[in-house]
N, C-alpha and C positions, 0 to 999 in steps of 0.2 A: 829612392830609386825611382826616375822619373816614367819607367813604363810600369809601373807596379800593379800586377795584376794579382788578384785572392780568384781562389777556387772555393766553390760550394757545393757539398753535399748531403743531400739528406739523406737519414738511417732510421727505421724501427726495427727493435729487436721481439718480434712476434710473439715470441713463446716467454717473453717477460709476465709474471704472475699478476703483478702490480698493472701492467698495463693492459692485460688482460681483463682483469676486471673493471676496471673505468670502463674500459669501450664496450664492456657487454650491458653494465648500465643506460650507457647514454643511445646502444644498438637498438636497445626494448623499444624506446621511445621512438626513432626512427622506421623501424621496419612496420611499425601501422599507418605508414602515411606512404604509400606508393610515389607518390608523386616528391619526396623527398631525397629517397632513398632507392638507390643505385644497386642492384645486387651484384653486377660485376664489376663494377668499380670499387665496390666494400668487400669482394670475396676475400676469403682468407687467404688465394693467394698472392695477394699484394704484401701479404706480410710474411709469409713465409722464407726461410733463409737458407739460400744458396751454398753460403760459406765461403762468398768469392771476393769479399770486401776488403782481405786483406793483399788480395790480387790487383785492387782497383789502386791503394797505396803506394803497393810494388810498380805498379805503372807508370805513377804519378811520378815519385822520385827517380826511377831511370830517364822517363821521356818527356816530363816537363821541371826541368832541375829550377829554370826560370821563376818557377812561382813565388812569391810573398807569402801568401798565409794560405791554408786550407781549415777552411770554416767546417766543421762538421756537425750539423744539426742533428739533435738527437732527444727524443721524447724525455730523457733522462736518464737512461741507460747506455752502458757503451760495452764492446767487446772486452774482455779479460785481458787479451793480448794486445791492446791498443797502450800504444807510449803516449802517456797525455804530457808527458814531457817536453814533447820535441818542441822546439820552440817554432816551428813550423806549424803547428797545429791547435787550434782552437775550437774548442769542443764547448756547442753553443744548445742550450736547452731550449724550450718550447718558450718558457716565460722571462728568457732572457731578452725577447725581442718582441713577440707576438704580442699586442694590446691583451689586458687580461678580461675584455668582454667576449674573446673571442676562445677563449683558453675553459677545459680542456680542447683540444679539438683533434680528430683524426682524422680530418680533411686534409691532404696532401696540397689541393688548391689554394687551402687558406695558408700554410705554411710556405709557399711559395710567390704568395702573393703579397707577404709580408719580408722577405727578404732582405731590402733594401731598408730595413730597420736597426740590422745586426749592428753592432757600436763596433766601430774600427773596420769595417767593411771597405775596400778599397773601390772609388768611381767604377772602373773597369774590372766587373769579374766574370767567371766562368760557370755556370751553374750545371750539374751532374745529378743523374739521377744514380742510385748506386748500382745499375744494370749498365753504366755505360763507361767503355774500358778505354786507355789510350794504348794501342798495340803498337806505334810507332813511334820514332823520336820528333817531338815538336817545337814549334819556335813561338814566340810570340804573335808574328804574323799569322801564324795560323788562326789567331782567334780576333785578335785585333790589326787594325792598319791606320797609322796615322789618329789611333786614340779611338778610331769607331771599329763596331764589331764587324766581324767578318761571317756573312750569309748569304747562303743562297736566294737570289731574287727570283721569281716564279709565281706567274699566279697557277689557279689550280679550280678544280669544280666543286669544292667542298659542299658550299649549296647547294647542288644540284643532287647531291650522291647521300638517299636516305639512313645510308649505312655510318657515315660520321657520326662523331657526341656533338650534344648539343650545345656542348663548350663554344667548339669550333666557330659554330651559328652565331651564339653572342657575341664573341670577339668579333666576326664579323659586320657584325650590326654596329658595334661600337667604332670601327676601323672607317667604315663607310658615312657615318654619323660625322664625320670629323674631316674625310679627306675625299676629293675627286678624282680616283682614278685614271682620267686621262690626265690632268694637270700633274699628279705625282709621277706618271708614266714619261711626258713630256717634259719635266723637271729634270728628271734622273734617267734618263733615257742613255746614259752611258753604261751605268748600274745596270738596271731592268734590262737592258737589250744586249748584253756583254756575254760574247760565245762560252765562258768560260762558267756559264749557267748550268752549259748541256742540256738537257733535253727541256730542261725547267723553262730556256730560251721560248723554245718552239709550242710550249702551251700559254706562255705571255703571248704570244703573236696570236695565236688560234683563238684567243679570248678576248682581244682586242674588241669585238663589237658591242661586248656586256661593257654599260655605263658603269657599273660597279664591280670592285672586287667578290667574284663569286668564290675565291678561297686563295690561299695562301701556304705555296710550298712547305711542307713542314718534314725535314729531315729525321726527327726522334734522336737526336744525340745532343750534347752536351752544347747549350746555348751561351752566346757570348753577349753580356749586356751591360748598357749602363744606368749607374744606381739613380742617375737622375732621370730617366724614362719612367722608372717605376714613381717618384714623385710626380712627376707629370701628371701620366695618367690616374693616377690617386687625387691629386686635386680635381683633375675633369669628371673625371668617373665615382666620385667618394661613394657614394649611394648603391652602384653595383656592386662594386665590391667587396665594399661592406655587406652585403647582404650574401656574398660568396661567404664572406669568413665567418659570419654567425652559423651556418649551416656547419653541425659539428661533422658530418660526413659528406663525401662528395654526392652533387645532387644534378637533377637536369638542369638546374636554373643557374648553376655555377658559370662563372669565366675560370680561364686558367692562363697562366703564364705566359703563353702564345701570345697573347693580347698584345704583350709587354714590346716583344718580337715583330709583329705584324705592326706596330707605332712606329717602331724603328725602321722598319723598312718604308713606310709610307712617308716619314719625315726626311728619308735619306741619309740617315744617319747611321750606314751601313756600307762596305765594300763589299763585292760581289765573292762566294766562293765555289768551289766544284762542288755540284753534290757526292763526288764520288771520295770527299774526304773522310767519308765514314757511310755506314750501313746499319740499317736495324733490322732485327728477326723478328717476327711476331710469330713463331713455329716452336713444335717441339724441337729439341736437341735433336740433331743428325749429322752425316758426315759432313754437309757442307759449312755448318756453323764450326764443327771440330776444327776442319780445314783452314775456315776464314781466320780461326783462333793461330792454329800453331802457325802457319803461314806468312800468319801480319799482313792480310791482304788492304786494310784498311789503315789509317791514322787512327780511326776510335771505332767502336763496333757497340751496338746496343742490343743485348740479349735479354728480351723482353720475357716475362713467364706466361705461360700459356695454362690452362686447364689440362689437367690431368691426371691421372690416378696416384696413389702414392705409393703404388711402385714403381710405377713408370717415371714418378720423380725422382724416387732413390738410385735408379739407376741412371738417368740425366743428369741428376747433380752428381756422380762421381764421373760422368765423361768428362763434363764441361770442368771440372774443378782438377782434373787431370790435363788436361789441356794447358790449361792456366799454369800449373804446376811448370808444364815444360818451359815455358820463355820467363815464367818470372820465376825460378827456383830459390833463388836467396832472399832474405827477409831483407827488410826495409827499415830504416830509423824510425818508423813510425809502430814497430814492433817491439815489444819488450824483448 
């Protein structure tokens, strides 16, 4: 297939006793060092199951039938209902692609930084978290154009906002180390100053006086990547990436996979895409989220987990599951 595109998704079963035992053993060491252990990023809510994974597969089968393979990354566990005989599905355990010196890992950044090592993965692939869902029909051109990733190009104020994560700042430091913002914008002005970027185009204009990138727009939906971008950044910043991967848990000192996205933007290896392609929700489940899903308001939606009581979680989980059942009621071929 000339335009072979793979999907990659990461998933963890937070209820797996073996995984819990191993995680707890290493967690004790890191909790004693606040500089290494981020309570929020390693909070148990990052691992609880919303019972929505089957709808992710149903959505892909219905809305992206053009995909080549789905690489399903897991610690080793897999859902009982998953049909591993499906020819489009490749189950990938951590030890299948992550170097031994980084294992075991409970750090999503480590997993994501090594995705390019997956055997058989196509040069062009799209990376999903398990909380990102395709709500509408898609085509290859939604993710890649002329072999290059589609992405909203926009400057932001990340480094001026004390509420952002440290990883975004470290990513920016590396981007600014290798790229001159004004040269980047001048070289690819048709991409950066394209009206399709929406209000992000305005931010880019507003931040023109700054010599360096103060931030890059992050939509927090699935990312289109070139595997060769990972190779390039690893070649240039191996020590930094290695440090992140050696951290068993997410840490303030980590970089994350958005570094690769920023690299693609800075090198001009992308085509602009409207930020209206998808939407990320970072709040408790409410009518707005339910209506967005049921009415399929965007091609993609990300429903990020937030801290809430166990009672609230049970209610919210049932609400969002019912919403997805309404739009994807039929079992996919990825289910037994």
